[in-house]
LUMKELUM-819857 format. One line per field, with one value per residue (C-alpha): x negated, y, z; residue number from 0. Coordinates in steps of 0.5 Angstrom, whole numbers, plus 500, padded with zeros to 3 digits. Layout:
<nodes>
xx = X; ...;
yy = Y; ...;
zz = Z; ...;
i = NUM; ...;
</nodes>
This chain:
<nodes>
xx = 281; 284; 291; 293; 300; 300; 301; 299; 295; 296; 297; 302; 299; 304; 304; 308; 307; 309; 316; 317; 316; 313; 306; 301; 297; 297; 291; 289; 288; 281; 280; 285; 281; 276; 282; 282; 282; 288; 288; 289; 293; 298; 300; 302; 307; 314; 320; 319; 312; 310; 303; 302; 296; 299; 294; 292; 292; 285; 288; 283; 278; 276; 282; 279; 280; 283; 282; 288; 286; 290; 290; 290; 294; 299; 300; 308; 311; 314; 320; 319; 316; 312; 305; 306; 305; 306; 302; 302; 296; 292; 290; 282; 278; 270; 271; 276; 284; 287; 291; 296; 299; 305; 303; 297; 302; 306; 300; 298; 306; 305; 298; 301; 306; 301; 296; 303; 302; 309; 310; 315; 320; 325; 331; 333; 340; 340; 346; 347; 352; 352; 352; 353; 352; 358; 357; 355; 348; 349; 351; 358; 360; 360; 367; 370; 376; 378; 373; 373; 369; 366; 368; 364; 365; 367; 372; 367; 361; 364; 358; 354; 349; 349; 348; 343; 339; 340; 337; 331; 330; 330; 325; 321; 320; 324; 329; 336; 340; 347; 349; 357; 361; 361; 367; 367; 368; 361; 358; 354; 350; 344; 340; 334; 332; 329; 321; 315; 315; 310; 312; 319; 317; 313; 319; 325; 320; 319; 326; 328; 324; 326; 334; 334; 330; 334; 340; 337; 336; 344; 344; 346; 342; 343; 342; 340; 341; 344; 350; 351; 358; 363; 368; 366; 361; 354; 348; 345; 339; 339; 333; 335; 328; 326; 320; 317; 312; 306; 310; 314; 320; 325; 322; 329; 333; 334; 339; 338; 341; 349; 348; 343; 338; 331; 328; 324; 330; 333; 327; 326; 333; 331; 326; 330; 335; 329; 326; 332; 331; 324; 326; 331; 327; 323; 329; 333; 327; 331; 336; 342; 341; 344; 351; 351; 349; 355; 359; 364; 361; 358; 351; 347; 349; 349; 343; 347; 348; 353; 354; 357; 359; 358; 359; 352; 345; 343; 347; 346; 349; 353; 348; 344; 338; 333; 338; 338; 336; 337; 340; 338; 343; 340; 336; 338; 338; 332; 328; 321; 321; 314; 314; 321; 320; 313; 318; 323; 318; 314; 320; 322; 315; 314; 321; 316; 310; 314; 319; 324; 331; 336; 342; 349; 352; 357; 365; 368; 371; 365; 369; 372; 369; 362; 358; 352; 351; 344; 345; 340; 339; 344; 338; 332; 328; 331; 329; 322; 322; 324; 319; 314; 316; 316; 308; 308; 312; 308; 301; 304; 307; 300; 299; 296; 302; 306; 302; 302; 310; 311; 308; 311; 318; 317; 316; 322; 326; 324; 325; 333; 333; 331; 336; 342; 341; 344; 346; 352; 353; 360; 360; 359; 352; 349; 347; 339; 340; 343; 337; 331; 333; 338; 332; 328; 332;
yy = 597; 591; 591; 598; 600; 605; 612; 610; 613; 610; 602; 600; 593; 590; 583; 579; 579; 574; 577; 578; 585; 589; 591; 595; 601; 605; 605; 610; 605; 606; 603; 598; 592; 592; 591; 594; 592; 591; 590; 583; 585; 586; 579; 580; 585; 585; 589; 594; 595; 591; 587; 580; 576; 571; 566; 570; 577; 577; 582; 580; 579; 586; 587; 586; 586; 581; 583; 584; 584; 584; 581; 586; 581; 581; 589; 591; 597; 601; 604; 610; 614; 613; 614; 608; 600; 595; 589; 583; 582; 576; 576; 573; 574; 573; 570; 565; 565; 567; 561; 566; 569; 566; 567; 562; 557; 557; 556; 550; 548; 548; 545; 539; 538; 539; 534; 529; 531; 536; 543; 546; 551; 554; 559; 564; 566; 573; 576; 582; 587; 594; 599; 607; 612; 612; 619; 617; 615; 608; 604; 601; 596; 600; 602; 598; 596; 593; 589; 581; 575; 574; 581; 587; 594; 600; 597; 593; 598; 605; 609; 605; 603; 595; 598; 602; 596; 591; 596; 598; 591; 589; 595; 592; 585; 582; 578; 578; 572; 575; 580; 580; 582; 576; 574; 579; 587; 590; 583; 582; 576; 578; 572; 572; 567; 560; 560; 557; 557; 563; 568; 567; 568; 574; 577; 575; 579; 585; 586; 586; 592; 595; 594; 597; 603; 604; 604; 609; 614; 613; 615; 608; 602; 594; 589; 582; 580; 573; 576; 583; 584; 579; 576; 576; 572; 572; 572; 566; 565; 559; 556; 551; 547; 542; 538; 538; 532; 532; 531; 538; 533; 535; 529; 530; 527; 519; 518; 511; 512; 512; 518; 522; 523; 520; 516; 522; 527; 522; 522; 530; 530; 525; 529; 535; 532; 529; 535; 540; 542; 544; 548; 551; 554; 557; 559; 562; 566; 572; 571; 574; 568; 563; 566; 565; 557; 555; 549; 550; 556; 553; 555; 549; 548; 540; 535; 533; 533; 532; 532; 539; 540; 547; 545; 541; 543; 541; 541; 537; 541; 538; 540; 534; 532; 539; 542; 538; 541; 541; 547; 548; 553; 554; 560; 566; 572; 575; 569; 570; 568; 566; 562; 560; 556; 553; 550; 547; 545; 542; 538; 535; 533; 529; 525; 523; 521; 517; 514; 516; 513; 518; 518; 517; 523; 527; 526; 530; 536; 539; 543; 538; 532; 531; 524; 527; 529; 532; 540; 546; 549; 553; 559; 561; 559; 552; 552; 553; 547; 543; 546; 545; 537; 536; 535; 532; 538; 543; 540; 539; 547; 550; 549; 556; 559; 555; 557; 565; 564; 561; 566; 572; 569; 567; 574; 576; 571; 574; 581; 579; 576; 582; 586; 581; 576; 570; 568; 565; 564; 565; 572; 579; 580; 585; 592; 589; 585; 591; 596; 590; 587; 592; 597; 592; 587;
zz = 804; 799; 798; 801; 799; 794; 798; 805; 809; 816; 817; 824; 826; 830; 834; 838; 846; 851; 851; 844; 844; 838; 841; 837; 834; 829; 825; 819; 813; 812; 818; 819; 817; 822; 827; 834; 841; 846; 854; 855; 862; 857; 858; 865; 864; 865; 862; 868; 867; 873; 873; 875; 875; 870; 867; 860; 863; 866; 872; 876; 872; 869; 865; 859; 852; 846; 839; 834; 827; 820; 813; 809; 804; 809; 808; 806; 805; 812; 814; 817; 811; 805; 808; 813; 811; 816; 818; 823; 827; 829; 836; 838; 844; 844; 837; 839; 837; 843; 846; 850; 843; 840; 833; 834; 838; 832; 827; 831; 831; 823; 822; 827; 821; 816; 819; 818; 811; 811; 809; 814; 811; 816; 815; 821; 822; 827; 831; 833; 837; 834; 840; 841; 846; 852; 854; 861; 859; 857; 851; 849; 843; 836; 834; 828; 830; 823; 823; 822; 822; 815; 814; 809; 807; 811; 815; 818; 818; 818; 818; 814; 818; 816; 809; 810; 814; 809; 803; 807; 809; 801; 799; 805; 802; 807; 803; 806; 804; 807; 812; 815; 821; 826; 830; 835; 834; 833; 832; 825; 823; 819; 815; 811; 806; 807; 806; 809; 817; 819; 813; 815; 823; 821; 817; 823; 828; 823; 821; 828; 829; 823; 824; 831; 829; 823; 828; 832; 826; 826; 833; 835; 836; 836; 841; 840; 848; 849; 853; 853; 854; 858; 856; 849; 844; 846; 841; 838; 833; 829; 826; 820; 818; 813; 812; 804; 803; 799; 792; 794; 796; 802; 807; 811; 805; 803; 798; 801; 807; 807; 811; 806; 811; 813; 818; 819; 820; 825; 830; 829; 832; 837; 839; 839; 844; 848; 849; 850; 857; 857; 850; 852; 857; 851; 847; 852; 855; 860; 866; 862; 857; 862; 861; 854; 855; 858; 856; 850; 848; 841; 844; 845; 852; 852; 849; 843; 836; 830; 823; 821; 828; 831; 838; 838; 840; 833; 827; 821; 816; 809; 804; 802; 797; 796; 801; 807; 814; 821; 825; 833; 835; 843; 842; 845; 841; 846; 843; 842; 835; 834; 840; 839; 832; 835; 841; 836; 831; 837; 841; 833; 832; 838; 836; 830; 833; 839; 834; 838; 836; 835; 839; 837; 834; 837; 835; 841; 841; 843; 848; 853; 850; 850; 849; 854; 861; 859; 859; 860; 867; 871; 871; 868; 875; 873; 866; 868; 873; 867; 862; 868; 868; 861; 861; 854; 851; 854; 852; 845; 845; 848; 855; 856; 853; 857; 864; 862; 860; 866; 871; 868; 868; 875; 877; 873; 876; 883; 881; 879; 886; 889; 886; 885; 890; 887; 880; 877; 870; 869; 872; 867; 866; 872; 872; 873; 867; 862; 865; 865; 858; 853; 852; 849; 846;
i = 0; 1; 2; 3; 4; 5; 6; 7; 8; 9; 10; 11; 12; 13; 14; 15; 16; 17; 18; 19; 20; 21; 22; 23; 24; 25; 26; 27; 28; 29; 30; 31; 32; 33; 34; 35; 36; 37; 38; 39; 40; 41; 42; 43; 44; 45; 46; 47; 48; 49; 50; 51; 52; 53; 54; 55; 56; 57; 58; 59; 60; 61; 62; 63; 64; 65; 66; 67; 68; 69; 70; 71; 72; 73; 74; 75; 76; 77; 78; 79; 80; 81; 82; 83; 84; 85; 86; 87; 88; 89; 90; 91; 92; 93; 94; 95; 96; 97; 98; 99; 100; 101; 102; 103; 104; 105; 106; 107; 108; 109; 110; 111; 112; 113; 114; 115; 116; 117; 118; 119; 120; 121; 122; 123; 124; 125; 126; 127; 128; 129; 130; 131; 132; 133; 134; 135; 136; 137; 138; 139; 140; 141; 142; 143; 144; 145; 146; 147; 148; 149; 150; 151; 152; 153; 154; 155; 156; 157; 158; 159; 160; 161; 162; 163; 164; 165; 166; 167; 168; 169; 170; 171; 172; 173; 174; 175; 176; 177; 178; 179; 180; 181; 182; 183; 184; 185; 186; 187; 188; 189; 190; 191; 192; 193; 194; 195; 196; 197; 198; 199; 200; 201; 202; 203; 204; 205; 206; 207; 208; 209; 210; 211; 212; 213; 214; 215; 216; 217; 218; 219; 220; 221; 222; 223; 224; 225; 226; 227; 228; 229; 230; 231; 232; 233; 234; 235; 236; 237; 238; 239; 240; 241; 242; 243; 244; 245; 246; 247; 248; 249; 250; 251; 252; 253; 254; 255; 256; 257; 258; 259; 260; 261; 262; 263; 264; 265; 266; 267; 268; 269; 270; 271; 272; 273; 274; 275; 276; 277; 278; 279; 280; 281; 282; 283; 284; 285; 286; 287; 288; 289; 290; 291; 292; 293; 294; 295; 296; 297; 298; 299; 300; 301; 302; 303; 304; 305; 306; 307; 308; 309; 310; 311; 312; 313; 314; 315; 316; 317; 318; 319; 320; 321; 322; 323; 324; 325; 326; 327; 328; 329; 330; 331; 332; 333; 334; 335; 336; 337; 338; 339; 340; 341; 342; 343; 344; 345; 346; 347; 348; 349; 350; 351; 352; 353; 354; 355; 356; 357; 358; 359; 360; 361; 362; 363; 364; 365; 366; 367; 368; 369; 370; 371; 372; 373; 374; 375; 376; 377; 378; 379; 380; 381; 382; 383; 384; 385; 386; 387; 388; 389; 390; 391; 392; 393; 394; 395; 396; 397; 398; 399; 400; 401; 402; 403; 404; 405; 406; 407; 408; 409; 410; 411; 412; 413; 414; 415; 416; 417; 418; 419; 420; 421; 422; 423; 424; 425; 426; 427; 428; 429; 430; 431; 432; 433; 434; 435; 436; 437; 438; 439; 440;
</nodes>
């Protein structure tokens, strides 16, 4: 097999499913290049293993297979042991790309920008809580009472779990940019380097798997769930986007503009604002997500943007020239990285394609004063309504993926209602949410 990792005798081939979870198989190295089949009914599977006939699941058509095939050049060293390499798979059915695949949809979103003459580059900031067993079969926050925001060292990470994650990430080629303690105790920010969009999405997808497995080896865990704990900070994902033109220049920069950003950047911001509600349904994919997406929570609740303003959904950081970028701050920590990135790219591109006018920048404090009354939905079900209503966004993102996503998430919402009866985003996370999501996010 080409491009083998020295010493490996098996390949862990993985791909993101409709929930963003890492599915796949271990394959002997000498057989890995031919790929392997998986039952498409996976795409109708809920967190609780309930199954629904969602589009793409083929549950009522014989539970047929799709095929997962890896590119040998994508092999990287694994973190389990020296004998296991890791790769990301592309999915196909009957020789064609599987349209329900989040990775396929991201490839399409990147290609659509390519047709306009631009290469997409993205950086992703992750947040997560380290958690430890509570002695009663559940989990509680990691005990690091001396931790502080932007903290480093043993006072913030007394067991060295974050050190282990960072060093293992480097060995596996993930290129960490920075890691530090975040605002609340036991919360950390983990950022990888900026780069080509697909490669970054793949890295973030695998990094989250790796980080949790390293934590488990310490007898701990990480949770990326949007709002696992009441009365403290939620957990988000920030997508930092820029475009490179055919000459290798940052197409979001414009030295002739008084603010230093181009018309392309302003139209991209306008698209993110215009499709804010539909996009949020993809970026905030769980019932729990709508406890984080509340007013005055620095979470991207309002459809607004601002100059170096952390209380808006779309922030333009102060760097200019080659460093000019747009930061989307809406995504929940449980987001499917591939489809979430595709959603951000698609909303921005629609702003360019439709030459939308950029709304005024937010100048209020973002807590009690905002310049818009457009916000995300109150719950997952209403967010799905908004996604379906924004047909231009759904079609541009990928109608097959949207149809599968909506069907599965309606089932998820129904399970929540059957257990809890109603949803109020201001209330603490329910037992149902923690049982449904914590093991997986």
